[in-house]
ROSE-4610 file (N, C-alpha, C; in Angstrom, 1 decimal, always signed):
// ROSE-4610
residu = [X/X/X/X/X/X/X/X/X/X/X/X/X/X/X/X/X/X/X/X/X/X/X/X/X/X/X/X/X/X/X/X/X/X/X/X/X/X/X/X/X/X/X/X/X/X/X/X/X/X/X/X/X/X/X/X/X/X/X/X/X/X/X/X/X/X/X/X/X/X/X/X/X/X/X/X/X/X/X/X/X/X/X/X/X/X/X/X/X/X/X/X/X/X/X/X/X/X/X/X/X/X/X/X/X/X/X/X/X/X/X/X/X/X/X/X/X/X/X/X/X/X/X/X/X/X/X/X/X/X/X/X/X/X/X/X/X/X/X/X/X/X/X/X/X/X/X/X/X/X/X/X/X/X/X/X/X/X/X/X/X/X/X/X/X/X/X/X/X/X/X/X/X/X/X/X/X/X/X/X/X/X/X/X/X/X/X/X/X/X/X/X/X/X/X/X/X/X/X/X/X/X/X/X/X/X/X/X/X/X/X/X/X/X/X/X/X/X/X/X/X/X/X/X/X/X/X/X/X/X/X/X/X/X/X/X/X/X/X/X/X/X/X/X/X/X/X/X/X/X/X/X/X/X/X/X/X/X/X/X/X/X/X/X/X/X/X/X/X/X/X/X/X/X/X/X/X/X/X/X/X/X/X/X/X/X/X/X/X/X/X/X/X/X/X/X/X/X/X/X/X/X/X/X/X/X/X/X/X/X/X/X/X/X/X/X/X/X/X/X/X/X/X/X/X/X/X/X/X/X/X/X/X/X/X/X/X/X/X/X/X/X/X/X/X/X/X/X/X/X/X/X/X/X/X/X/X/X/X/X/X/X/X/X/X/X/X/X/X/X/X/X/X/X/X/X/X/X/X/X/X/X/X/X/X/X/X/X/X/X/X/X/X/X/X/X/X/X/X/X/X/X/X/X/X/X/X/X/X/X/X/X/X/X/X/X/X/X/X/X/X/X/X/X/X/X/X/X/X/X/X/X/X/X/X/X/X/X/X/X/X/X/X/X/X/X/X/X/X/X/X/X/X/X/X/X/X/X/X/X/X/X/X/X/X/X/X/X/X/X/X/X/X/X/X/X/X/X/X/X/X/X/X/X/X/X/X/X/X/X/X/X/X/X/X/X/X/X/X/X/X/X/X/X/X/X/X/X/X/X/X/X/X/X/X/X/X/X/X/X/X/X/X/X/X/X/X/X/X/X/X/X/X/X/X/X/X/X/X/X/X/X/X/X/X/X/X/X/X/X/X/X/X/X/X/X/X/X/X/X/X/X/X/X/X/X/X/X/X/X/X/X/X/X/X/X/X/X/X/X/X/X/X/X/X/X/X/X/X/X/X/X/X/X/X/X/X/X/X/X/X/X/X/X/X/X/X/X/X/X/X/X/X/X/X]
num = [1/1/1/2/2/2/3/3/3/4/4/4/5/5/5/6/6/6/7/7/7/8/8/8/9/9/9/10/10/10/11/11/11/12/12/12/13/13/13/14/14/14/15/15/15/16/16/16/17/17/17/18/18/18/19/19/19/20/20/20/21/21/21/22/22/22/23/23/23/24/24/24/25/25/25/26/26/26/27/27/27/28/28/28/29/29/29/30/30/30/31/31/31/32/32/32/33/33/33/34/34/34/35/35/35/36/36/36/37/37/37/38/38/38/39/39/39/40/40/40/41/41/41/42/42/42/43/43/43/44/44/44/45/45/45/46/46/46/47/47/47/48/48/48/49/49/49/50/50/50/51/51/51/52/52/52/53/53/53/54/54/54/55/55/55/56/56/56/57/57/57/58/58/58/59/59/59/60/60/60/61/61/61/62/62/62/63/63/63/64/64/64/65/65/65/66/66/66/67/67/67/68/68/68/69/69/69/70/70/70/71/71/71/72/72/72/73/73/73/74/74/74/75/75/75/76/76/76/77/77/77/78/78/78/79/79/79/80/80/80/81/81/81/82/82/82/83/83/83/84/84/84/85/85/85/86/86/86/87/87/87/88/88/88/89/89/89/90/90/90/91/91/91/92/92/92/93/93/93/94/94/94/95/95/95/96/96/96/97/97/97/98/98/98/99/99/99/100/100/100/101/101/101/102/102/102/103/103/103/104/104/104/105/105/105/106/106/106/107/107/107/108/108/108/109/109/109/110/110/110/111/111/111/112/112/112/113/113/113/114/114/114/115/115/115/116/116/116/117/117/117/118/118/118/119/119/119/120/120/120/121/121/121/122/122/122/123/123/123/124/124/124/125/125/125/126/126/126/127/127/127/128/128/128/129/129/129/130/130/130/131/131/131/132/132/132/133/133/133/134/134/134/135/135/135/136/136/136/137/137/137/138/138/138/139/139/139/140/140/140/141/141/141/142/142/142/143/143/143/144/144/144/145/145/145/146/146/146/147/147/147/148/148/148/149/149/149/150/150/150/151/151/151/152/152/152/153/153/153/154/154/154/155/155/155/156/156/156/157/157/157/158/158/158/159/159/159/160/160/160/161/161/161/162/162/162/163/163/163/164/164/164/165/165/165/166/166/166/167/167/167/168/168/168/169/169/169/170/170/170/171/171/171/172/172/172/173/173/173/174/174/174/175/175/175/176/176/176/177/177/177/178/178/178/179/179/179/180/180/180/181/181/181/182/182/182/183/183/183/184/184/184/185/185/185/186/186/186/187/187/187/188/188/188/189/189/189/190/190/190/191/191/191/192/192/192/193/193/193/194/194/194/195/195/195/196/196/196/197/197/197/198/198/198/199/199/199/200/200/200/201/201/201/202/202/202/203/203/203/204/204/204/205/205/205]
x = [+1.0/+0.1/+0.9/+0.5/+1.1/+0.6/+1.6/+1.2/+1.2/+0.6/+0.2/+1.5/+1.8/+2.9/+3.1/+1.5/+1.6/+2.0/+1.9/+2.1/+3.6/+4.1/+5.4/+6.4/+5.8/+6.5/+6.7/+5.4/+5.4/+6.7/+6.8/+7.5/+9.0/+9.1/+10.7/+11.5/+12.6/+13.8/+14.0/+14.2/+14.8/+15.2/+16.5/+17.1/+16.6/+15.7/+14.8/+13.9/+13.0/+12.0/+12.7/+13.9/+14.3/+14.8/+15.3/+15.2/+14.3/+12.8/+11.7/+11.4/+11.4/+11.1/+11.6/+12.8/+13.7/+13.4/+13.1/+12.9/+11.3/+10.5/+9.1/+9.2/+9.9/+10.4/+10.9/+11.6/+12.1/+11.2/+10.4/+9.3/+8.6/+8.0/+6.8/+7.4/+8.8/+9.4/+9.4/+9.7/+9.6/+8.0/+7.2/+5.9/+5.3/+6.0/+5.6/+6.3/+6.8/+7.2/+8.6/+9.3/+10.8/+11.2/+12.2/+12.9/+13.1/+12.6/+13.1/+14.9/+15.1/+16.4/+17.1/+18.8/+19.2/+19.0/+18.9/+19.3/+20.5/+20.0/+20.7/+21.0/+20.5/+20.0/+19.2/+19.5/+18.4/+17.8/+16.5/+16.0/+16.0/+16.8/+16.7/+16.2/+14.7/+13.8/+13.6/+14.2/+14.1/+15.7/+16.3/+17.9/+17.0/+16.0/+15.8/+14.5/+14.0/+13.1/+14.0/+15.2/+15.7/+16.5/+17.0/+17.5/+16.6/+15.3/+14.4/+14.8/+15.0/+15.0/+16.2/+17.1/+18.5/+18.3/+17.4/+17.7/+16.4/+15.0/+14.0/+13.7/+14.7/+14.2/+13.6/+13.6/+13.0/+11.4/+11.1/+9.6/+9.1/+9.5/+8.8/+9.3/+9.8/+10.4/+8.9/+8.2/+6.9/+5.9/+5.9/+5.2/+6.2/+7.2/+8.2/+8.0/+8.1/+8.4/+7.0/+6.1/+4.7/+4.2/+4.6/+4.9/+5.6/+6.5/+7.5/+6.7/+6.4/+5.6/+4.5/+3.7/+2.1/+2.8/+3.9/+4.2/+4.7/+5.3/+6.2/+5.1/+3.7/+3.0/+3.5/+4.0/+4.8/+3.7/+4.1/+3.4/+3.5/+2.6/+3.0/+4.4/+4.9/+6.4/+7.3/+7.4/+8.2/+7.9/+6.7/+6.4/+7.2/+6.7/+7.3/+8.9/+9.6/+10.6/+11.5/+10.6/+11.3/+10.9/+10.3/+9.8/+10.5/+10.9/+11.9/+13.3/+13.7/+15.0/+15.3/+14.1/+14.1/+14.2/+14.8/+14.9/+13.6/+13.2/+12.2/+11.1/+11.8/+11.2/+10.9/+11.5/+10.7/+9.8/+10.0/+8.9/+7.6/+7.7/+6.3/+5.8/+6.6/+6.1/+5.4/+6.0/+5.2/+3.8/+3.7/+2.5/+1.8/+1.9/+1.2/+0.5/+1.7/+1.1/+0.1/+0.0/-0.8/-2.5/-3.0/-4.3/-4.7/-3.3/-3.5/-3.2/-2.4/-1.6/-2.0/-2.6/-3.3/-4.5/-5.2/-6.5/-7.1/-6.5/-6.8/-6.4/-6.2/-5.5/-3.9/-3.5/-2.2/-0.9/-1.2/-0.1/-0.5/-1.3/-1.4/-0.2/+0.4/+1.5/+2.6/+2.8/+3.5/+2.8/+1.7/+1.0/+1.0/+1.0/+0.9/+2.6/+3.4/+4.5/+5.1/+4.5/+4.6/+3.9/+2.6/+2.1/+2.6/+3.8/+4.5/+5.6/+5.9/+7.2/+6.3/+7.6/+7.3/+7.7/+7.9/+7.9/+6.7/+6.3/+5.1/+4.8/+5.7/+5.2/+5.0/+5.5/+5.1/+3.8/+3.6/+2.3/+1.1/+1.4/+0.8/+0.1/+1.1/+1.2/+0.3/+0.3/-0.1/-1.5/-2.4/-3.5/-4.4/-3.9/-4.5/-5.4/-6.2/-7.0/-7.3/-5.6/-5.7/-6.1/-5.6/-5.9/-7.4/-8.0/-9.4/-10.3/-9.6/-10.5/-10.1/-9.0/-8.4/-8.4/-7.7/-7.5/-9.2/-8.8/-10.0/-10.4/-11.5/-11.8/-11.2/-10.6/-9.9/-8.3/-7.7/-6.3/-6.5/-7.8/-7.9/-8.4/-9.0/-9.1/-7.7/-6.8/-5.5/-4.4/-4.7/-4.3/-4.6/-5.8/-6.5/-5.9/-5.6/-4.7/-3.6/-2.7/-1.6/-1.2/-2.1/-1.9/-2.3/-2.9/-3.2/-2.0/-1.5/-0.1/+1.0/+1.2/+2.3/+2.2/+1.0/+0.9/+0.5/+0.2/-0.2/-1.4/-1.8/-3.4/-4.1/-5.4/-6.4/-7.1/-6.7/-7.1/-6.4/-5.2/-4.5/-5.1/-6.2/-6.9/-7.9/-7.7/-8.8/-9.8/-11.1/-12.4/-12.9/-12.5/-12.6/-14.0/-14.3/-16.1/-16.8/-16.4/-17.3/-17.3/-15.9/-16.0/-16.2/-15.8/-16.0/-17.5/-18.6/-19.6/-20.5/-20.9/-21.4/-20.6/-19.1/-18.4/-18.0/-18.6/-18.7/-17.4/-16.8/-15.7/-14.6/-14.3/-13.6/-13.9/-14.8/-15.4/-14.8/-15.4/-14.4/-13.0/-12.4/-10.9/-10.4/-11.0/-10.9/-10.9/-12.1/-12.5/-11.8/-10.7/-9.9/-8.8/-8.2/-7.2/-7.0/-8.2/-8.2/-8.0/-8.7/-8.7/-7.4/-6.5/-5.1/-4.3/-4.7/-3.8/-4.4/-5.4/-5.8/-5.4/-5.6/-5.0/-3.4/-2.8/-1.2/-1.0/-1.8/-1.9/-1.0/-1.5/-1.0/-2.6/-2.0/-3.0/-3.8/-5.1/-5.5/-5.5/-5.3/-5.0/-6.4/-6.3/-7.7/-8.2/-7.7/-7.9/-8.9/-8.6/-9.3/-10.8/-10.9/-12.4/-13.3/-12.4/-12.9/-13.5/-12.6/-12.8/-14.3/-14.0/-15.1/-16.0/-16.6/-17.6/-17.9/-17.4/-17.8/-18.3/-17.7/-18.1/-19.6/-20.2/-21.8/-22.8/-23.4/-24.4/-24.9/-24.9/-25.5/-27.2/-28.1/-29.1/-29.1/-28.4/-27.9/-27.1/-26.9/-25.8/-26.9]
y = [-1.3/+0.2/+1.2/+2.1/+3.1/+4.6/+5.6/+6.7/+7.7/+9.0/+10.2/+11.1/+12.2/+13.0/+13.6/+14.0/+14.6/+13.8/+12.3/+11.6/+11.3/+11.3/+11.2/+12.5/+13.5/+14.8/+14.6/+14.0/+13.7/+12.8/+12.0/+10.8/+10.4/+11.1/+11.4/+12.4/+12.1/+13.1/+14.1/+15.5/+16.8/+16.2/+15.6/+15.3/+14.7/+13.6/+12.7/+13.4/+14.3/+15.1/+16.2/+16.9/+17.7/+17.0/+15.7/+15.1/+14.8/+14.4/+14.1/+15.4/+16.5/+17.8/+17.9/+17.8/+18.1/+16.7/+15.5/+14.5/+14.9/+15.4/+15.6/+16.7/+17.8/+18.9/+18.3/+17.5/+16.9/+16.2/+15.5/+14.8/+15.5/+16.5/+17.6/+18.1/+18.6/+19.3/+18.2/+16.9/+16.2/+16.1/+16.1/+16.0/+17.3/+18.2/+19.5/+19.7/+21.0/+21.0/+20.9/+20.1/+20.2/+19.2/+19.6/+19.0/+17.6/+16.8/+15.3/+15.2/+14.0/+13.8/+13.4/+13.6/+13.2/+11.5/+11.2/+9.6/+9.1/+8.2/+7.0/+7.7/+9.1/+9.7/+9.2/+9.2/+8.8/+10.0/+10.2/+11.5/+11.3/+12.7/+12.8/+12.1/+12.1/+11.8/+10.0/+9.7/+8.1/+7.6/+8.4/+8.1/+8.2/+9.1/+9.1/+8.3/+7.5/+6.5/+5.3/+5.2/+3.9/+4.2/+5.2/+5.5/+5.8/+5.5/+6.2/+5.3/+3.8/+3.2/+3.9/+4.2/+4.6/+5.8/+6.7/+8.4/+8.2/+7.3/+7.9/+6.4/+5.4/+4.1/+3.2/+1.8/+0.9/+0.8/+1.1/+0.8/+2.3/+3.5/+4.5/+4.1/+3.3/+3.4/+3.3/+2.5/+2.2/+3.7/+4.3/+5.4/+6.5/+6.7/+7.5/+7.5/+6.2/+5.8/+6.0/+5.7/+5.7/+7.2/+8.2/+9.6/+10.2/+9.4/+10.2/+9.8/+8.7/+8.0/+8.9/+9.2/+9.9/+11.6/+11.9/+13.6/+13.6/+12.4/+12.6/+12.1/+11.7/+11.1/+10.3/+9.3/+8.1/+7.6/+7.3/+6.8/+4.6/+4.4/+2.9/+2.6/+3.6/+2.8/+2.8/+4.2/+4.1/+3.7/+3.1/+2.4/+0.9/+0.4/-1.0/-0.8/+0.5/+0.2/+0.1/+0.9/+0.8/-0.6/-0.9/-2.5/-3.5/-3.5/-4.5/-4.2/-3.3/-2.9/-3.0/-2.8/-2.7/-3.6/-3.5/-4.5/-4.4/-6.1/-6.6/-4.9/-4.2/-3.2/-2.2/-1.9/-0.7/-1.6/-2.6/-3.3/-3.2/-3.6/-3.3/-1.9/-1.3/+0.4/+0.7/+0.1/+0.2/-0.3/-1.6/-2.3/-1.6/-1.0/+0.0/+0.9/+1.9/+3.0/+2.9/+1.4/+1.4/+1.9/+1.6/+2.3/+3.6/+4.5/+5.9/+6.5/+5.8/+6.4/+5.6/+4.5/+3.8/+3.4/+4.2/+3.9/+2.7/+2.1/+0.9/-0.5/-1.8/-2.7/-3.0/-1.8/-1.7/-2.1/-2.1/-2.6/-3.9/-4.6/-5.9/-6.8/-6.7/-7.7/-7.4/-6.3/-6.1/-7.1/-6.9/-7.7/-9.3/-9.3/-11.1/-11.8/-10.7/-11.0/-11.2/-10.3/-10.1/-11.6/-12.1/-13.2/-14.7/-14.6/-15.5/-15.8/-14.8/-15.2/-15.6/-16.0/-16.5/-15.7/-14.0/-13.1/-12.7/-13.2/-13.0/-11.5/-10.4/-9.1/-8.6/-8.9/-8.9/-9.3/-10.6/-11.1/-10.3/-9.7/-9.1/-7.8/-7.3/-5.7/-5.8/-7.1/-7.3/-7.8/-8.1/-8.4/-7.2/-6.1/-5.0/-4.4/-3.0/-2.6/-2.8/-2.4/-2.4/-3.9/-5.0/-6.8/-6.8/-6.1/-6.1/-5.7/-4.5/-4.0/-4.6/-4.9/-5.4/-7.1/-7.6/-9.1/-9.7/-10.7/-11.5/-12.0/-13.0/-14.1/-15.0/-15.7/-16.6/-16.2/-15.4/-14.8/-14.5/-14.0/-13.5/-14.8/-15.9/-17.0/-17.4/-17.3/-18.3/-17.1/-15.7/-14.9/-15.3/-15.7/-15.9/-17.3/-18.0/-19.5/-19.2/-18.3/-18.0/-17.6/-16.7/-16.2/-17.3/-18.4/-19.6/-20.2/-20.6/-21.3/-20.7/-19.4/-18.4/-18.4/-18.1/-17.8/-16.3/-15.8/-14.5/-14.2/-13.4/-13.5/-12.9/-13.3/-13.0/-11.7/-11.2/-9.9/-8.8/-9.5/-8.7/-8.4/-9.5/-9.3/-8.4/-7.2/-6.1/-6.6/-6.2/-6.6/-8.1/-8.9/-10.4/-10.2/-9.8/-9.6/-9.2/-8.7/-7.9/-9.2/-9.9/-10.8/-12.4/-12.6/-14.0/-14.5/-13.8/-14.3/-14.8/-16.0/-16.6/-17.1/-17.2/-17.7/-19.2/-20.0/-21.4/-22.2/-21.5/-21.9/-21.9/-20.5/-20.5/-21.3/-21.7/-22.8/-24.2/-24.6/-25.7/-25.8/-24.7/-24.8/-24.9/-23.9/-23.8/-25.7/-25.9/-27.6/-28.5/-28.3/-29.3/-29.3/-27.7/-28.0/-28.2/-27.9/-28.5/-30.1/-30.6/-31.9/-32.5/-31.7/-32.6/-32.1/-31.0/-31.0/-32.0/-32.3/-33.1/-34.6/-35.2/-36.3/-36.4/-35.4/-35.3/-35.3/-35.1/-35.1/-33.6/-32.8/-31.5/-30.6/-29.8/-28.6/-27.6/-27.7/-26.6/-25.3/-24.4/-23.1/-22.6/-22.1/-21.1/-20.2/-19.4/-18.4/-18.9/-20.6/-20.9/-21.2/-21.3/-21.8/-20.1/-19.3/-17.9/-17.9/-17.7/-17.7/-18.2/-19.6/-20.5/-20.4/-19.8/-19.3/-17.7/-17.0/-16.0/-16.4/-17.7/-17.9/-18.4/-18.8/-18.9/-17.8/-17.9/-16.7/-16.0/-14.8/-14.0/-14.4/-15.1/-15.3/-16.9/-17.7/-18.7/-18.3/-17.4/-17.1/-16.7]
z = [-0.5/+0.1/+0.1/-0.9/-0.9/+0.2/+0.3/+1.2/+0.3/+0.7/-0.2/+0.1/-0.6/-0.6/+0.8/+1.4/+2.8/+3.8/+3.7/+4.6/+4.5/+3.3/+2.9/+4.0/+3.6/+4.3/+5.7/+6.2/+7.7/+8.1/+7.4/+7.4/+7.4/+6.4/+5.8/+6.6/+6.9/+7.6/+6.5/+7.0/+6.1/+4.8/+4.9/+3.6/+2.3/+2.9/+2.0/+1.7/+2.3/+1.6/+0.9/+1.1/+0.3/-1.2/-1.1/-2.4/-3.3/-2.3/-3.2/-3.6/-3.1/-4.3/-5.0/-5.3/-6.1/-7.3/-7.0/-7.6/-8.1/-7.8/-8.4/-9.1/-9.0/-9.8/-11.4/-11.2/-12.4/-13.0/-12.3/-13.1/-13.8/-13.4/-13.5/-14.8/-14.6/-15.7/-17.2/-16.8/-18.0/-18.4/-17.6/-17.9/-18.9/-18.6/-19.3/-20.5/-21.0/-22.3/-22.4/-21.3/-21.6/-22.6/-23.5/-24.7/-24.3/-25.3/-25.2/-24.7/-23.9/-23.7/-24.9/-24.8/-26.5/-26.4/-27.4/-27.6/-26.7/-25.9/-25.1/-23.7/-23.4/-22.3/-21.6/-20.0/-19.3/-18.4/-19.0/-17.9/-16.8/-16.0/-14.4/-13.4/-13.9/-13.0/-13.1/-14.2/-14.2/-13.1/-13.2/-12.5/-10.8/-10.7/-9.4/-9.1/-9.9/-10.0/-9.3/-9.8/-9.7/-8.4/-7.6/-6.7/-5.3/-5.9/-4.2/-3.1/-3.3/-2.1/-1.3/-2.1/-1.2/-0.7/-1.2/-0.6/+0.3/-0.1/+1.3/+1.9/+1.7/+2.5/+1.8/+1.9/+1.2/+1.7/+3.1/+3.4/+2.7/+2.0/+1.3/+0.0/-0.7/-1.9/-3.2/-2.7/-3.6/-3.7/-2.5/-2.8/-3.4/-3.1/-4.0/-5.4/-6.1/-7.2/-7.7/-7.2/-8.0/-8.0/-7.1/-7.0/-8.6/-8.4/-9.8/-10.8/-11.0/-12.6/-12.7/-11.5/-11.8/-12.2/-11.5/-11.9/-13.3/-13.5/-15.1/-16.2/-15.5/-16.5/-17.4/-16.9/-17.7/-18.4/-19.7/-20.6/-20.9/-21.5/-21.8/-22.0/-22.9/-23.1/-22.3/-21.4/-20.4/-19.6/-19.2/-17.9/-18.4/-19.7/-20.2/-19.8/-20.4/-20.5/-19.1/-18.1/-16.6/-16.2/-16.6/-15.8/-16.4/-17.4/-18.4/-17.7/-17.7/-17.0/-15.3/-14.9/-13.4/-12.6/-11.3/-10.3/-9.8/-8.9/-8.7/-7.9/-7.1/-6.4/-7.4/-8.3/-9.4/-10.3/-10.6/-11.3/-10.6/-9.1/-8.4/-8.3/-8.0/-8.2/-9.7/-10.8/-11.9/-12.1/-11.6/-11.5/-10.5/-9.7/-8.4/-9.2/-10.0/-11.0/-11.9/-12.5/-13.7/-13.4/-12.5/-12.5/-12.9/-12.5/-12.4/-13.8/-14.5/-15.6/-17.0/-16.7/-18.3/-18.0/-18.9/-18.8/-19.4/-20.4/-21.4/-20.9/-21.7/-21.3/-21.9/-22.4/-23.0/-22.3/-21.0/-20.0/-19.7/-19.9/-19.8/-19.9/-20.6/-20.9/-19.5/-18.8/-17.6/-16.5/-16.4/-15.4/-15.3/-16.9/-17.3/-17.0/-17.1/-16.7/-15.3/-14.4/-13.0/-12.6/-13.2/-12.9/-12.9/-14.0/-14.3/-13.5/-12.3/-11.6/-10.0/-9.4/-8.2/-7.1/-7.5/-6.4/-5.9/-4.5/-3.9/-4.0/-3.7/-4.0/-5.5/-6.4/-7.7/-8.0/-7.6/-7.8/-6.8/-6.2/-5.0/-5.9/-6.0/-7.0/-8.6/-8.8/-10.4/-10.0/-9.1/-8.8/-8.4/-8.7/-8.0/-9.2/-8.8/-9.6/-11.0/-11.7/-13.2/-13.6/-13.1/-13.4/-13.3/-11.9/-11.9/-13.0/-13.5/-14.8/-15.9/-16.2/-17.6/-17.9/-17.0/-17.3/-17.5/-18.5/-19.3/-18.0/-18.1/-17.0/-17.1/-18.1/-17.8/-17.1/-17.3/-17.3/-15.6/-15.4/-13.8/-13.4/-13.4/-12.7/-12.2/-13.1/-13.1/-12.0/-12.2/-11.3/-9.9/-9.7/-8.3/-8.0/-8.6/-8.5/-8.3/-8.8/-8.5/-7.2/-6.4/-5.4/-4.5/-4.6/-3.7/-3.9/-4.9/-5.3/-4.6/-4.3/-3.7/-2.3/-2.3/-0.4/-0.5/-1.6/-1.7/-0.9/+0.1/+0.7/-0.6/-0.7/-1.5/-1.3/-0.2/-0.1/-1.0/-1.4/-2.2/-3.7/-3.9/-5.3/-5.5/-6.0/-6.2/-6.9/-6.7/-7.3/-7.1/-6.2/-6.1/-5.5/-4.5/-4.3/-5.5/-6.4/-7.5/-8.8/-9.0/-10.2/-9.8/-8.5/-8.3/-8.3/-7.9/-7.4/-8.9/-8.9/-10.3/-11.0/-10.7/-11.6/-11.2/-12.1/-11.9/-12.0/-13.6/-14.1/-12.5/-12.1/-10.9/-9.7/-9.7/-8.7/-8.9/-10.0/-11.0/-10.4/-10.9/-10.7/-9.2/-8.2/-7.0/-6.3/-6.8/-6.4/-6.7/-8.1/-8.9/-7.7/-7.6/-7.1/-5.5/-4.7/-3.3/-3.4/-4.3/-4.5/-4.7/-5.5/-6.1/-4.4/-3.6/-2.7/-1.6/-1.3/-0.3/-0.8/-2.3/-2.6/-2.2/-2.1/-2.3/-0.5/+0.3/+1.7/+2.2/+1.3/+1.7/+2.0/+2.9/+3.4/+2.3/+2.3/+1.3/+1.8/+1.2/+2.0/+2.4/+3.5/+3.9/+3.0/+2.4/+1.4/+0.3/+0.0/-1.0/-0.5/+0.7/+1.0/+0.8/+1.1/+1.0/-0.4/-1.0/-2.6/-3.1/-2.6/-3.1/-2.6/-1.4/-1.1/-1.8/-2.1/-2.9/-4.6/-4.8/-6.2/-6.3/-5.1/-5.0/-5.7/-6.6/-7.2/-6.1/-6.3/-5.2/-4.7/-5.8/-5.4/-4.3/-4.6/-3.6/-2.6/-2.3/-0.8/+0.1]
């Protein structure tokens, strides 16, 4: 969960707050009428994006990075580049920023890539509001199961209570997975029963 600029101002020490002020100014400049960076040059705000954890601390890095992306009005190409070349922490920030920056499904390849990993923090970021809005039913169901496979709490799945009711295919997949776990002598995740209960059509609940 990210924090607001006002909350960061309250929590960051003076040096980090000054660094953030400069970084956001650079990002806003890039979003305005600033000339494009020369070929091969990295815009100053993108360098700040990469070093956010070092200057503001790992606990605030997600929030700082998402603020920078928003202030710079990063387009899908920029988001894709930062994701592809970024660390896991930088990739997570890109995923968290998608709902406020990309109105359509253009950035779904980034979500799909994160869901192919076993990095639980990436998976948790990938199943946020952007996925809830844009993932097709088949991919969304597999995203829910990915959370169960990797131990990501299903509370991370945005829109779960909206999309799950009446989803008989999701119910079948969950039941099959529970059966496989039981047959192998393994415990069934408690979250599975929570999601399975949600799949009951509203008129039957």
